[in-house]
C-alpha positions in Angstrom: 31.8 123.0 19.1 35.5 123.0 20.0 36.6 119.3 19.3 36.3 116.6 22.5 39.8 116.0 23.8 41.4 112.9 24.3 39.9 112.2 27.9 36.3 112.8 27.0 36.7 110.5 23.8 37.4 107.7 25.6 34.9 108.5 28.2 32.4 108.9 24.9 34.0 105.1 23.6 33.2 103.5 27.4 29.9 104.8 27.1 28.8 103.2 23.4 31.0 99.9 24.9 27.8 99.8 27.9 24.9 100.2 25.5 22.7 96.6 24.9 23.9 95.6 28.0 22.5 94.5 31.1 23.8 98.1 33.3 22.4 100.1 30.8 18.8 97.9 30.0 18.2 98.7 33.6 19.1 102.2 33.4 16.5 102.1 30.3 13.9 100.8 32.1 14.1 103.2 35.2 13.9 106.3 33.4 17.9 107.2 34.2 19.0 107.8 30.5 18.8 110.0 27.9 14.9 110.8 26.5 17.4 110.3 22.4 19.1 106.7 23.7 15.9 106.1 25.4 12.5 105.5 22.6 15.7 105.2 19.9 18.1 102.1 22.1 14.6 101.1 23.2 12.3 101.1 19.8 14.0 100.3 17.7 17.8 99.5 19.2 16.9 97.1 21.1 14.5 95.9 18.0 17.5 95.5 15.6 19.5 93.3 17.9 16.4 90.4 18.9 14.0 90.9 15.6 16.6 88.4 13.5 16.6 86.5 16.9 13.1 86.5 17.7 12.6 86.0 13.8 15.0 82.8 13.7 13.2 80.8 16.5 10.0 81.9 14.9 10.6 80.4 11.4 13.1 77.5 12.5 11.8 76.4 15.4 8.7 75.5 14.9 10.5 73.9 11.6 12.2 71.3 13.8 9.2 70.3 16.9 6.2 71.7 15.5 4.5 71.6 19.1 6.2 74.6 20.4 4.5 77.1 16.9 1.9 78.4 19.4 3.4 78.8 22.6 6.8 80.1 20.5 5.0 82.8 19.1 3.1 83.2 21.9 5.6 84.2 23.8 6.8 86.2 20.7 3.5 88.5 21.6 4.5 88.5 25.4 7.9 89.4 25.5 7.4 92.3 22.7 4.5 93.7 24.5 6.4 93.8 27.7 9.8 95.0 26.5 7.6 98.3 24.7 5.7 99.3 27.8 9.1 98.9 29.5 10.8 101.7 27.3 7.3 103.6 26.5 6.7 104.3 30.3 10.4 104.9 29.9 9.7 107.4 27.8 7.7 108.7 29.4 8.9 109.1 32.4 11.9 110.9 31.0 10.8 113.5 28.0 9.0 116.3 30.5 11.8 116.6 31.8 14.0 116.6 28.5 13.3 120.6 27.6 15.8 120.6 25.5 14.1 118.2 22.9 10.8 120.5 22.7 7.8 119.2 21.1 9.6 116.4 20.2 9.4 115.2 23.4 5.9 115.4 22.8 6.3 113.8 19.4 8.3 110.6 21.7 5.3 109.8 24.0 2.4 110.7 22.2 4.5 107.3 19.4 5.2 105.7 21.9 1.5 105.2 23.4 0.9 105.4 19.9 3.9 101.4 19.5 2.6 100.8 23.2 -1.8 100.3 22.1 -0.2 98.7 18.9 1.4 96.2 19.8 -1.6 95.2 22.5 -3.9 95.7 19.8 -1.6 92.4 17.3 -1.5 90.8 20.6 -4.9 90.7 21.5 -6.2 89.6 17.7 -4.0 87.3 17.8 -4.8 85.6 20.6 -8.6 86.5 19.4 -7.5 84.3 16.8 -7.3 86.9 14.2 -4.2 87.0 13.1 
């Protein structure tokens, strides 16, 4: 593979600068990104950004405001479930068209559904008082 040209390198820089911002998230939700960006960016990339923020809120906000502890945890679980559902539906929309991914596309679809089921089960268990 030949080295990318200067205009192509500039295009790559612009694409990377747009990641994890509003328009990029909207494209992800609509299933307009590649399978790799949708799966890895949606599940792992956003979690690397949002999870530390949520953990700080869940850990420290109740320490200062005890009455919001339950509501903060509920918001965390619900938002996690919604985001996981958004990414899962995007993966299910993109993966069947991603022939170049071979068998990995089926793995991405199965794993996405498993992750969503896991989040929903954990939410249900927490609401039932089992967690």
